[in-house]
C-alpha positions as a printed Julia matrix, in Angstrom:
260×3 Matrix{Float64}:
  12.93  -29.04  -35.33
  11.26  -25.6   -35.29
  12.93  -22.45  -33.77
  10.63  -19.37  -33.4
  11.42  -16.1   -31.67
   9.01  -13.4   -31.11
   8.25  -10.62  -28.78
   5.31  -11.17  -26.47
   3.83   -8.89  -23.76
   3.92  -11.73  -21.21
   7.71  -12.25  -21.58
  10.59  -11.11  -23.68
  11.42  -14.29  -25.64
   9.52  -17.19  -26.71
  10.96  -20.38  -28.19
   8.89  -23.11  -29.61
   9.9   -26.52  -30.61
   8.77  -29.93  -30.98
   9.28  -32.63  -28.54
  11.74  -34.69  -30.58
  14.91  -32.79  -30.96
  17.74  -34.11  -33.2
  21.01  -32.42  -32.17
  22.15  -32.75  -35.74
  19.37  -30.67  -37.03
  20.78  -27.62  -35.27
  23.68  -27.44  -37.72
  22.9   -23.81  -38.77
  22.79  -22.55  -35.25
  25.47  -22.61  -32.54
  24.51  -25.15  -30.06
  25.46  -23.08  -27.09
  23.1   -20.34  -28.31
  20.42  -22.9   -28.93
  20.64  -24.01  -25.23
  20.77  -20.45  -23.92
  17.5   -19.63  -25.77
  15.91  -22.9   -24.33
  16.96  -21.79  -20.71
  15.49  -18.36  -21.47
  12.23  -20.12  -22.62
  11.83  -22.06  -19.38
  12.83  -19.17  -17.11
  10.21  -17.02  -18.76
   7.54  -19.68  -18.27
   8.52  -20.21  -14.57
   8.45  -16.38  -14.12
   4.95  -16.02  -15.63
   3.82  -18.91  -13.33
   5.37  -17.37  -10.28
   3.94  -13.94  -11.18
   0.56  -15.16  -11.51
   0.64  -17.22   -8.15
   2.0   -14.04   -6.51
  -0.19  -11.41   -7.56
  -0.87   -9.05   -4.9
  -4.46   -8.32   -3.96
  -4.23   -5.54   -1.47
  -1.39   -2.85   -1.05
  -1.99   -0.38    1.67
  -0.32    3.16    2.37
  -0.13    4.21    6.0
   0.94    7.5     7.55
   0.11   10.61    9.56
  -1.75   13.6     8.21
  -0.02   15.26    5.61
   2.66   12.36    4.93
   1.67   12.08    1.28
  -0.49    8.84    1.27
  -2.95   10.08   -1.48
  -0.12   11.32   -3.68
   1.79    8.15   -3.51
  -1.38    6.05   -3.79
  -2.19    7.82   -7.2
   1.41    7.5    -8.4
   1.72    3.82   -7.73
  -1.84    2.95   -8.96
  -0.89    4.72  -12.25
   2.54    2.71  -12.42
   1.25   -0.54  -11.55
  -2.26   -0.11  -12.97
  -3.69   -0.98   -9.46
  -7.15    0.38   -8.63
  -6.97    2.97   -6.0
  -9.14    3.37   -2.93
  -9.21    6.67   -1.12
 -10.64    7.99    1.97
 -13.92    9.76    1.22
 -13.0    13.02    2.89
 -15.6    15.21    0.93
 -18.56   13.22    2.0
 -17.61   12.44    5.65
 -20.63   13.84    7.67
 -18.57   13.94   11.03
 -15.26   15.5     9.94
 -15.97   19.32   10.2
 -17.88   18.85   13.48
 -14.96   16.77   14.91
 -12.37   19.48   14.46
 -14.53   22.0    15.9
 -15.47   19.88   19.02
 -13.45   16.78   19.29
 -14.78   15.41   22.77
 -18.36   15.36   21.24
 -17.62   13.89   17.91
 -14.74   11.57   18.31
 -16.56    8.32   18.77
 -18.84    8.99   15.83
 -16.06    9.93   13.51
 -13.9     6.7    14.5
 -16.82    4.31   13.91
 -17.58    6.03   10.65
 -14.03    5.4     9.41
 -14.02    1.91   10.77
 -17.22    0.92    8.8
 -15.88    2.64    5.75
 -12.65    0.75    5.75
 -14.27   -2.46    6.48
 -16.55   -2.04    3.4
 -13.5    -1.36    1.42
 -11.63   -4.55    2.69
 -14.79   -6.68    1.86
 -14.87   -5.17   -1.65
 -11.03   -5.99   -1.94
 -11.62   -9.49   -0.85
 -14.45  -10.16   -3.31
 -12.63   -8.62   -6.24
  -9.87  -10.21   -8.5
  -7.81   -6.87   -9.29
  -4.92   -5.48   -7.12
  -6.22   -2.52   -5.11
  -4.01   -0.03   -3.42
  -5.64    1.74   -0.33
  -5.08    5.21    1.19
  -5.0     4.52    4.85
  -5.49    1.17    6.64
  -8.19   -0.1     9.16
  -5.2    -0.63   11.65
  -4.51    3.02   11.86
  -7.87    3.99   13.14
  -7.66    1.37   15.97
  -3.9     1.65   16.93
  -3.28    5.42   16.25
  -6.35    7.75   16.14
  -8.72    6.36   18.64
  -6.06    5.5    21.37
  -4.81    9.17   20.75
  -8.16   10.7    21.28
  -8.67    8.6    24.31
  -5.23    9.5    25.89
  -5.95   13.4    25.08
  -9.07   13.08   27.12
 -11.15   13.44   23.79
 -12.94   10.0    23.94
 -14.19    8.59   27.12
 -12.93    5.07   28.3
 -16.33    3.54   27.77
 -16.43    4.67   24.24
 -12.86    3.71   23.49
 -13.1     0.09   24.96
 -16.23   -0.42   23.02
 -14.7     0.79   19.85
 -11.66   -1.36   20.17
 -13.44   -4.53   20.73
 -15.64   -3.7    17.82
 -12.52   -3.46   15.71
 -11.05   -6.7    16.99
 -14.19   -8.44   15.93
 -13.97   -6.85   12.51
 -10.34   -7.48   12.17
 -10.96  -11.25   12.31
 -13.35  -10.97    9.26
 -10.68   -9.71    6.99
  -7.07  -10.52    5.56
  -4.08   -8.21    6.26
  -2.67   -6.45    3.27
  -0.02   -7.98    1.07
   2.22   -4.93    1.78
   2.01   -1.89    3.85
   3.88    1.11    2.87
   4.54    3.31    5.78
   5.27    7.11    5.05
   7.44    8.28    8.11
   7.59   12.08    8.59
   8.7    14.57   11.28
   6.07   17.02   12.44
   7.73   19.79   10.49
   7.55   17.88    7.26
   3.77   16.99    8.1
   3.0    20.86    8.85
   4.75   21.97    5.58
   2.59   19.51    3.44
  -0.49   20.32    5.21
  -0.18   23.95    4.69
   0.86   23.5     0.97
  -2.42   21.55    0.24
  -4.55   24.04    2.13
  -7.53   22.06    3.23
  -9.88   24.17    5.33
 -10.76   21.59    8.19
  -6.95   20.97    8.7
  -6.04   24.56    9.43
  -6.57   24.34   13.14
  -4.64   20.92   13.82
  -2.54   21.5    16.73
   1.28   20.45   16.87
   0.93   18.41   19.81
  -1.7    16.29   18.13
   0.45   15.59   15.18
   3.42   14.8    17.53
   1.36   12.32   19.53
   0.13   10.75   16.32
   3.79   10.27   15.15
   4.56    8.7    18.49
   1.78    6.14   18.08
   2.57    5.55   14.51
   6.03    4.58   15.46
   4.98    2.27   18.2
   2.51    0.52   15.92
   4.9     0.1    13.1
   7.53   -1.29   15.57
   5.29   -4.07   16.51
   3.56   -4.7    13.25
   3.91   -8.46   12.43
   0.77   -8.87   10.26
   2.69   -8.91    6.86
   5.31   -7.26    4.74
   6.27   -3.67    5.51
   8.07   -0.98    3.63
   9.0     2.13    5.39
   9.79    5.39    3.53
  11.5     8.3     5.16
   9.49   11.39    3.64
  11.97   13.78    5.27
  14.35   12.34    2.78
  12.57   10.83   -0.13
  10.68   13.72   -1.97
   8.69   11.39   -4.32
   6.05   13.97   -5.13
   8.75   16.38   -6.53
  11.37   14.05   -7.62
  10.86   11.14  -10.18
  14.25    9.37   -8.96
  12.79    9.16   -5.37
   9.41    7.75   -6.6
  11.58    5.3    -8.69
  13.47    4.09   -5.6
  10.15    3.45   -3.98
   9.03    1.51   -7.08
  12.26   -0.62   -7.05
  11.88   -1.52   -3.26
   8.37   -2.68   -3.98
   9.32   -4.64   -7.03
  11.63   -6.43   -4.77
   9.39   -7.11   -1.92
   6.57   -8.14   -4.01
   8.02   -9.77   -7.17
  11.48  -10.71   -6.14
  12.96   -8.4    -8.73
  16.4    -6.6    -8.52
């Protein structure tokens, strides 16, 4: 019998032995320890197999304006070596016009976002690596477009056309393996918006953020597409405290990989 122990990046302990084991050959090693090592070996093999089978392909971070989606996306992509996908805010041709004249540009903006996120989802499906996405296609249709319609900033004709288009596109893609929802109160959102100082967000109204929060909570309460992790950003200060980020990572490990 040959017993070989070594450290491997795939697993902590590797035990190699031939198929014919004579118990009498294990005279130099306590038999209980030998059995323990064998159990560890097969446990590692099983964990590797399950890990490969369960490898997530799409993680999404959802939340209101100023909730911290980009910050969390960056932190998790660095920790897990996931590929980040962000909103292309700097090259959005409608955003500045929208904040200046919402009724005129609301439909154009929402169609642009819908098309942009659909392209991201198609890229994720074609790829082989895990991607973490900043904001989901669901938020455009269940939060931002209905809010614009309810506030009289998008006509019923445009809203109905938009939502039917969304339903068609949704049937073409798979939901995320996990959605991480960053739940935050309006004061927390305002504080973080002011802190980052984006020019086009300076005139966002409080009633606009409040209504978005109400729609977010309604959507999350009814979300049944897949796994969901809700983070209370009023309490969890992950951009400032490493221990709070660690708490999020532990919850993700548990939900995706069955760890801890």
